[in-house]
N, C-alpha and C positions, 0 to 999 in steps of 0.2 A: 350573559348569565341566563339560563333557561327560564327561571322564574320571572325575571324582568321582562323577557321577550313575551312570554305567555300572558303576563299581566297587561302588557301594552296591547296585545292582540285582542284580549277580552274587553278592554276598555273601548277600543275602536269599534269592535263588532260584538257587542254584548249578547246578541241573540244567535250567534253563529257557532256551529260545532266545529271543532278542530281535530284532525287526525295528524299526529306528529310521528314522523318516520325518522328514527335515529340511525344514521349511517356512519358516524365518525369512527365507530369501533372497527370497521372492516379494514382500516389502514394500520391497525396495531398488529403487525406481522413479524417485526424484528425485535431482538433483545437489546439492540444498541442504545435505545433510549427508553429505559424502563419507566422513568418518571413520566414521560409523555404518554406512554401506553396505559399506565395506571390512570392518568387523567382522562384519557379517551374512553376507557373501559369500565371505570368505577366512579371517579369523582364527578365528572360531568353528567353521566347518565343517572346517577343516584339523585343528584340535584334536580334533574329533569323529572324523574319519577315522583319526587316530593312535590314539585310544582304541579304536575298533572293530578296527583292525589288531592291537592288542595282545592281543586275546582268543584265547588259545591253544586254547580249547575249540572254536573254529570255529563258535560258536553265536550270534554277533551279526552282523547284516547291515544294510546301509545303503541307504536310498533317498534320492536328492537331487532336490528339486523346484525348478524355476524357472518364470517366467511371462514369455514374450515374449523370451527370450534367444537364440533360434535362428532363423535364416532358414529358410523353407520356400518351396515353389513359390508359395503364395498370400499369404505374409506376409514382409516384410523387417524384420529386427530393428532397433529404433530405438536412439537414444542412451540412452534410459531403461533399456534392458536391458543396457547395457554392464557394469555391476557384476555382474549375474547371470551374464553370459557368463564372468566369472572363476571363478565357482562351478562352472559347467559344465566349464570346462577342468580345474580341480582334480579334479573328479569323474571325468573321463576318465582322468587319470593314476592315480587310486585304483583304478578298475575294471580297468585294465591290470595294475597291480602286485598287486592283491588281488582277483582275479576271484571267488574263493570267498567273499568277504565283501561284495561289491558286488552289489546287486540290480538297480537300474535308475536311469538319469537320465531325468527326466520334465519336459518343458517344456509348461506349460499355456497356454491361449489368453488373451492379454491383452484380447481383445474380448468375452470371455464374462463372465457374472455370477459372483459368488462362489459361488452355489449350483450353477451349471452346472459350474464348475471343480472344486468339491468332489465332484460326482457323477462327473466324468471321472477324477479322481484315485482315487476309490474303485474304480471299474471297472478302472483300470490296475493297481492293487495286486493285484487279484484275478485279473488276466489272466496266464495261464501260457503263456509262449513263451520263446524264446532271445534275444529282442531286449533289448539293454541301453541303447538310446537311443530315446526316443519323444517325439514332439511331438503335441499335440492342437490342431487348428485347425477351428473351425466344426463341431464334433461329429465330425470325422474323426480317426482314429488314423494318424499318419504315422511312418515309420521311414526311416533313411538308407540309400541304395543308391549304389554306385559306378557312374558312367556314363562311357562313352568321351568324351574331349574331342576336338574337331576338331584335326587335325594342325597346322593353320595357327596355332593359339593358341600352341603351343610354338615354332614356327619364327619367329614375329614378335618373340619376346623379345629376341634379340641387339641389336636397334636401341635397346633401352631400357637396356642396360648401359653404364656410363661408366667411362673409364679413371681419372677423378679422384674416383671415389666408392668407398666401402667397403660391403661386403655381408656381413651376418651370416647364417650358415646354422646354424640350431638343429638339433642332431642331425647335425652336419656330419662327424663322425668314424665314422659308421656306413656300411654298404655303399652305401645310396642317397645319403647325404650327400656321400660322397667323389665319387660320379659327378656329382652336381649341381655340386660345387665345380670339378671338372675341366672340365665343360661351360661354367661361367660364366667361368673363366679363359680358355678358348679363344675365347670370344665377347666379350672386351673388358673384363671386370670388373677394375678396377685393384687393389683390395685385398679379400681374403677373410678373414673371421673365422669360424672353425669352432668351434662350441660343442657340448660333449657332456658328459653326466654321467659316462659310463663311461671317458672318455679313450681314447687310442689304444693298442691292443695291440701288443706287440713284433712280432708276425707281420705287422702291417699297415703298419709304418713304411715299408718299401720301396714298397709299393703306393700309399701316400698321396703319396709324393714323385714318382711317375711323371708 
């Protein structure tokens, strides 16, 4: 159990900083054992994240590693990487909520050998920059960047909204979520379900009903 292991390490070396590199998820490539893959990509790493977050010393940091879980310009994620994509998603939440304890999310190249991936990972751990999401493909180091989308992409969406359908908006009670909900309702969405961890603040109730 990650929490037991970390607790034992902290008791033995109370003044030592620990960097934990979680690699178990890279083996979750087949659908034949879904239960094991869920354990490797969600249950175990989530417990590990909780254990790292509980370190009040601020001296334990986490690296999360996947292989072929992310789309890049030169590589489309396959169904085999679906379980690892769950690990990546959980890691993104952890990095946002505990940025001081999260080091980096690293997606290795599924087409490289074990030796090549090991070398890429070692270089990545030694790499010092502010990037918190990195993918390696064909010996290249790739990082995410926001790009402008064509205006026509957004304008074409109303034709796909249906009056007899329901639409779930995750984060729907935030500033952006409320704007998206208002836009969807205006363009024909029949039913909207707004999901939010924080709920709706009293000051936002009037704005949400507009």
